[in-house]
C-alpha positions as CSV (number, residue, x, y, z in Angstrom):
1,M,219.8,29.3,-79.5
2,K,219.8,32.8,-80.9
3,Q,223.0,32.2,-82.8
4,H,221.4,29.1,-84.4
5,I,218.4,31.1,-85.5
6,T,220.7,33.7,-87.0
7,S,222.7,31.1,-88.8
8,L,219.6,29.4,-90.1
9,L,218.2,32.8,-91.4
10,T,221.5,33.5,-93.1
11,I,221.5,30.2,-94.8
12,L,217.9,30.5,-95.9
13,T,218.5,34.0,-97.3
14,A,221.6,32.8,-99.3
15,L,219.7,29.8,-100.7
16,S,216.8,32.0,-101.8
17,M,219.2,34.4,-103.5
18,L,220.9,31.6,-105.3
19,S,217.6,30.2,-106.5
20,A,217.1,33.5,-108.4
21,C,220.6,33.5,-110.0
22,S,221.3,32.3,-113.5
23,W,224.6,30.7,-114.6
24,V,223.5,29.8,-118.1
25,K,225.2,31.8,-120.8
26,T,224.2,32.4,-124.4
27,T,226.8,31.3,-127.0
28,K,227.8,33.6,-129.8
29,S,225.7,31.7,-132.3
30,G,222.8,31.4,-129.8
31,Q,222.6,35.2,-129.6
32,Q,221.5,35.2,-133.2
33,V,218.4,33.0,-132.4
34,T,215.2,34.9,-131.8
35,V,212.2,33.9,-129.7
36,K,208.8,34.2,-131.4
37,T,205.3,33.0,-131.2
38,Y,203.6,30.5,-133.4
39,Q,201.7,33.3,-135.2
40,Q,205.1,34.8,-136.2
41,V,206.6,31.7,-137.7
42,T,204.0,30.8,-140.4
43,D,206.4,31.5,-143.2
44,C,209.3,29.6,-141.6
45,R,210.6,26.0,-142.0
46,K,210.4,23.9,-138.9
47,L,213.7,22.1,-138.3
48,G,212.7,20.1,-135.2
49,Y,212.5,20.7,-131.5
50,T,214.7,20.8,-128.5
51,R,214.0,20.1,-124.8
52,S,215.8,22.2,-122.2
53,S,216.2,21.2,-118.6
54,V,217.4,22.9,-115.4
55,L,217.1,22.3,-111.7
56,D,213.7,23.4,-110.5
57,K,214.7,23.1,-106.7
58,I,217.8,23.9,-104.7
59,G,217.5,21.7,-101.7
60,F,213.9,22.2,-100.4
61,F,213.6,25.5,-102.1
62,Q,211.6,26.0,-105.4
63,R,213.5,28.1,-107.9
64,D,212.1,31.3,-109.4
65,T,209.9,30.5,-112.5
66,D,211.1,33.6,-114.3
67,T,214.8,32.7,-113.8
68,M,214.2,29.2,-115.0
69,T,212.3,30.3,-118.1
70,K,215.2,32.6,-119.0
71,E,217.7,29.8,-118.6
72,L,215.7,27.3,-120.5
73,Q,215.2,29.9,-123.3
74,I,219.0,30.4,-123.4
75,L,219.7,26.7,-123.6
76,A,217.1,26.4,-126.4
77,Q,218.7,29.3,-128.3
78,N,222.1,27.7,-128.1
79,E,220.8,24.3,-129.2
80,A,218.7,25.8,-132.1
81,A,221.9,27.5,-133.4
82,L,223.6,24.1,-133.4
83,M,220.6,22.8,-135.5
84,K,221.1,25.7,-137.9
85,G,217.9,27.4,-136.7
86,N,217.4,31.1,-136.1
87,T,214.1,31.1,-134.2
88,I,212.5,29.2,-131.3
89,V,209.0,29.0,-130.1
90,A,208.1,27.7,-126.7
91,R,205.4,24.9,-126.7
92,G,204.3,25.8,-123.2
93,P,205.5,27.0,-119.7
94,V,208.1,25.6,-117.5
95,K,207.1,22.3,-116.1
96,N,209.3,20.4,-113.6
97,G,212.3,22.5,-114.7
98,Q,211.8,21.7,-118.4
99,M,210.5,23.3,-121.5
100,I,210.2,22.2,-125.1
101,F,210.9,24.6,-127.9
102,D,210.2,24.2,-131.6
103,V,213.2,25.2,-133.7
104,Y,212.6,27.1,-137.1
105,L,214.6,28.6,-139.8
106,C,213.1,31.9,-140.9
107,R,214.1,34.3,-143.6
108,P,215.8,37.4,-142.2
């Protein structure tokens, strides 16, 4: 019985650590995309929007919101670069593992 509890605790610890890890990587062009607020893009041209999605749960465990936000932002930066944009603005917080970002082209 004691061994089962130890095994269960080990599995739970590993899963909680995995839920905080990020495997999403910024592309070279995505690194050029900045994250701003709507007040900072008043002189920019809106190109469209992108919706980013990641898993919000691993098994029964909810993933860390900060980690998901970072991953979703990276995905949006990568997509904005493909759209020839250089700036993104989040429309709102993470909801069910998704975020929507407006994509802009701003003067340097």
